[in-house]
N, C-alpha and C positions, 0 to 999 in steps of 0.2 A: 717414180712410183713409190707408194707406201708399201713397205715390206716388213714383216715381223717374225716371230720366233718359234723354235721348238727346242726346249731345254732338256738335256738328257744328263743324268748324273753319271759321271765317270770317276770312280774311286776318289780322286782328290779335288774335283771341282765340277764345273758346268761346261758342257760342250754345246755351244749355241749355233755352230755352223752345220749346215745341211745342204743337200743338193737343191732342195726346194727354195732356199733363200740365198743361194750362192751369189746371185747377181744383184742383190738388194743394197749392198754396202751398208749394212746395219752397224750402228755404234752401240757399244755396251755402256756408254755413259748415261743413256736415258733408260731408266727402268720404268716401264709402263705396262704392267701385265694385262693380258687379254685372255679370255676363256673361249677356246674354239668349240665348234659344234661337235668335235670328237671328245669333249670333256677333258681336254688337256690344256693346262695353263702355259702360255707362252710368255717369254721375257718382254716382248713388245709386239706390236702389230707388224713391225718390219721383219722380225724373226719368224713370224707366222706366215710370211710371204703374201701379205694382203696388198692389194693394189687399189682399193677404193674404200670410201667410208661415207656414212650418212648418220644422221641423228634420229633415233626412234622417238617421235614426239609423244608416244604413249607413256613412256617411262623416262624420257630424257637421256637415255644412255647412247653412247656411240656404238655403232655397229660397223664392222669392217668386212668388206666383201672380197670375193675372189682370192681367198687365202690358199695358196698352193700347198703349204705344209699341212693344213687341215684337210684339204681335199685328198692328199696322198694317204691319209690315215683312214678316211671313211669312204674313199672312192666315189666322191660326189663332186661335180663341177660347180663352181660358184659358191664354195663353202664359206661360211661366215664365222666371225669371232666377235665377241662382245667385250667391251672394255671392263676391266676388273678381274679379280681372281675367281677361279671356279669354286663353287660351293662344295664343301666336304662334310661328311657326316660319319659318325661312329656307330656302326651297327650293333656293337656290344657295349653301348654306354651304360645300360642297366647293370650288366655284370661288373663293369669297372666301378660303378658307384657302390655296389654291395661289397666288393673287395676292399675298396678304400675305407668305407665305413667300418668294416671288420678290423682292419689294421689300426685305425684310430681308437676304436673301442678297446681292443686288447692292450694297446699301448697305455691308455689311461688306467685300465684295470691293474696293470703291473706296477703302477707308481706307488700305491699305498702299501702293498706287500713289500716292495723294495725299501720303502721308508721304515716300515716296521722291522725288517731284517737288520737295517743299519742301526736302529736304536737298541736292538737286543744283542747285537754283536759287541757292544762296547760297554764298559762300566757306566753306571749312572752319572758319575762325575765328569765323564768325557763325552756325553751325548751331544752337547752343543758344539764342541770342537769337531766331532765326527761329521755332523751335518754341515758345518761350515766348510770343511775340507771337501766333502762330497760335492757341494754345489759349486765350489771353485773349479773342480775338475769338469763338472758338467758344462759350466759356462765357458771354460777355456777350450775344451776339446770340441764342444758342440757349437759354440758361437763364433769361433774364429776359423778353423779349417773346414767346418761343414759347409758354409756358404761358398767358400772358395772352391771346394771340390765339386759341388753341384753346379756352380756357375761355369766352371771349366767344361763340364759335360754338356751344358747347354750351348756353349760357344763352339765346341767341336761338332755340334749337330747342325750348325748353320751352313746353308748351301750358298747363300749370296749375301755379301756384306756391302753396306753403303760406303761409297768412296767420297770422303769429304776432304778435298784439297790434298789428296795423297795419303790421308790417314783413314784408318778403319772406323766407320761409324756404327750405326745400329744394324741389326740383321734384318734383311728383307724377307728371307724365306728359310724355314727350318726343314730338315728331313725328319718327319715325325717318327718314322720307324726306328731310325737310329737313336733319337732322343728317348723314346720309350724303352728301348733295349738298355741304354746306358743307365737310366733311372732305375730300372728293375734290377739290374746287376748290382748297382751301388747299394740299393736298399737291402737286397739279400745279403750282401757282404757285411754291412753294418749290423744287421740282425744276427747273423752267425757269430760275429765277433762279440756282441753283447751276450749271446747265449753261452759262449765259451767262458767269458768272465764270470757269469753266474755259476757255471759248473765248477770252475776253479774255486770260487768262494765257498761252495758247498763242501768240496773235498778237503780244502785247506783250512777250514774254520776250526779253531780251537776254542772251546768255551772258556770263559774266565773262571778262575778258581772260586769254589764256593766258600763263603765266609763261615768260619766255625760258629756253631750255635751253642751258647753256654746254657746248660740245664742245671737247675738246682733241685735236688730231691726233697721229698716231703720231710724226711727225718731231720735233715739239716735245718729246714725252716722251723720245725717245732723246737729244736734245740736252741735256735737263736732267739725264739720268742720267750723262753723261760727266764725268770729273773736270776741274776747271779747269786750264788750262795752267800757271798760276803756283803751283799747289799743290805743296808739297814732298812727295816720296815718302818714306814711312816704311819703314826697313829694319830687320831684326832684327839684334841685335849678333852673333849666331852665324853670320850669312851672310857670305861673303867679299865684300870691297869690290872 
């Protein structure tokens, strides 16, 4: 008989065994998700405890019948499951988009003041050098450890990995709640660290020494413009002596 799944997250992995599919002899080598009438996605039709199937000619999708695991959740005999993953939706998508747009907006608004602050904190002769050092740090710290850190958080959110000849392949399914929590915590930590560095820059900043301004008073200017007493007067030959 065809029998399929009910997958439950248990701390470190997936528990696919249940009373409803105990006699199905299901194999975890084949990952073929189905969506039960109880709106639960199962690892395969075998783990859902299904014993029959047919093709719905209306949409061409496979429909599995008499799924014991689905029936145990909705208390209906002859419960069905459809091939494919269950559809999911985010009820607070608009709030997420507004929040994401706000973060991006304020991030770009901070770029110009930060650049201006960098230019004003160093002497004019060292501005190019300061910008070069700043962008080296940005590219080094943001371009190398950043993707590694976020990639590791995505990996630890994976519930089911593809097995390719004993090696880990791509991820079949992620735990969305865990991934969102990890991303939020990481984003907040990085923002707080950036804020701390801005505050340190404000409190530890020492303005460069002001160059002395040389002023010349009016009396000295008038004295310098007078002809010297020992200077001979030059007369025109046409003028009478």
